[in-house]
N, C-alpha and C positions, 0 to 999 in steps of 0.2 A: 594150369592153362587159362587165358584169358579168349572169350570171344566174343563176338559181337550179337547183339542180339536188338531188332526192330522191333520193341515195346509198344505194346500200344499202350501192357500188363506189364499171436494171442493161440495160440497153440489152444482148439478148443474139443474139450476129452467128452468126448460120449460115453454113455453107458452100456448104446445098444451091442448086442457081440457081433464078431465077425462070424458075417455070415458064408463069405466065399474067398477065394484068392484069386484073385486076376493073375493074367499071364504074364511072363513078365515082357518088357516093354521091345516092339521087333527090332529085328538084327540093325545097328547102325544109328538107331532113334538111343538120344543119352541127353537130357536135361541137367544132368551133373557137372558142375562147373561154377567156374567165375563168369558174367554175361554182364557186357557193357552196353547200354542204351546208345541207339541211332538217334541224332536229333537233324537231319537234314532236309526233313521235310517240313514242321511244324518245331524247330527251337522257343519261338518266342509263345507258343502256347503251352509247353510244357515245363520252360524253366523262367526265367523272368522276362519281363514283365508280366507275364499270364494274359491271357482275354481278357480284351475290354468290355466294361460294364454295358450292359445292355445289348450285346453278340449275341444273338442265339442261335445265329447260322446252323444250317442240319438238326438240328436239334429235335423230336417229334413231341415238345410240352403242349400241354394245355392249357386250359387258363388259368387253373389253381397254380400249374408252376410259373407262369407267366409273372402273374402276381407275388408271387413269392422270388423269384427271380429280379424283378424290379425292385423289391421289396428291401434287396443286400445290400450292405456298402461295407468296401474294403475294412474300413476301421474295426468289423468284427472281430476281423484274426488278432487286435489288438488288445480283446479282454483277457482280463487273465485265464478263464476256463477253456477259452478256444484255444491257446497257446499251444503247439507242440502237439496237438492232436495227429495220432496216425492217420497215414494213407488209409482209405478203405479198399476193399475189394475193389470194385467196379474202378478204380481210377488211379490204385498204387503203383501198375505194372506201367502209368505212364508218365509219374513222376521222377524228378531226376534222380536214380539210383543207379548205383552198381549190385549186381544181386551176387548172390554164392546159392548156389539151390544143391542139393543133395542127396542121397536118396537113403532113407531108414528099408532095412531087408530082414527075414527073420534069419535070425543063427543056425539054426537046424536045418533049414531048406533050401535057402536063400533069394528065396520069395522077393519081390519088391511087396511093402505093406505101403509105405507113402514117399512122398516127394515133399520137402522140407524148402520152402522159398524166402531166404533168408534178405534184408538190405533193403524193405521198403521204407521210406520215410517214416520216423517215429516208432520202429521195432514193430511195427504189425506183422510179424513171421506167417507168412501164410503154412498150413499142413496140407495136402493133397493128398488125402488117403486112398488104395489101390489095390487095400483088399475085400470090397465086396462090401461092408458095411451102412446100413440105411442111413438117413439123415434121420438128426434129432426129431422130437416133437415139437409142435409149431409154438408151446409153450418155451421150449429151452431158449435160455440166453442168448441176445445175439450181443457182435463183437465184430469189431474193424472188420477182421479179416471174413468172416462168417463160416462155413463150413463144407469145404470143398470134399468132393469125390472125383476122383477117374477113371475112365475107361478109354479103352482101344476101339477106334472107329481104322480101320486097316494100318495105317502106318502115321495117323492124324490122336494124339489125346486131346480127348472130350474133358471137360472139366463142367459140373455142373458145382455151384453155392449157392446156399441157403442161408438164413441166421446171420443177414447181416445187417449193422447199424445204419441208419440213417445216415446218410452224408452229401453229398456235392459229387455231381457228374463233369461240371465244369470251375469253374474257379473265379466266376462271376454270379454266382448264386442260385445257377440249377440245380436243382437239389433231386436226390427219390427219395421214397419212403423207405421203412425198414419192413413190407411186404417184398419188396425186390427181389428178385434171383439175376444170377451171373451166370450164361456159359458161353467157356472162354475153346477153342479150338487151338492147340498145341501145333505145328508146323514145321520141322528140322528142314533145310537144305542147306547143307554143305554145313559151313560157320554161321550160320543164320538161322535165327528163331524166328517165326514169327506167329504172332498170339491174333485172332479174332477175336472178337468178345462180340455179345447181345446182352444189351441188360434189358428186363423186364421188370415194367414196375406199373402197376393197376390203376395207381393213384394221382398219377404226373405224367404218366409216358401216353401219349397215341396208340403208340407202336413200339416194337423193340428197336432201341439202337445201336444201330450194325457202326462196331469202328475195329481197324486194325492197327 
């Protein structure tokens, strides 16, 4: 079944034990399936040619982030070590991609353990742990996908992601630091999945960046 999703949105193994198991999703809520991005509002931003250099409208960046963005040049992506870098968690669901989401369940109880999101650019698959495990130590490895845990807030899936490699928030030099965290809210309305995101970065942002 193919669905439509209003995107706005490396499996990291943790040694932390499973602390508790969350309840299964609310009745009628399922992320499982194939999802197609909708680009009816911001196609040029999210596909080609992308945002123009120097356009930082709507981004709460500080002077350090402004300096970094003004130093950026599109030729950087042609450098060998920058080619085919996966999209990072704060950006991946905004990238041009069709996602496949499946659920991992406990074979003996049927309880939901995790959602696996495949199809993001560069193969940076994301795992959203739903079994109550804690986030790893601050010294644990950072990845493009980060480490994500999810909980239910009514009919909304709230996801918190930490341990993300430093990367970009917009494809014109606006960046974030590897201390940044991401909070996402997944809401299902009929066949449409809306994802609201808050990116927190104490180094480069003056306030959380809100996008949907």
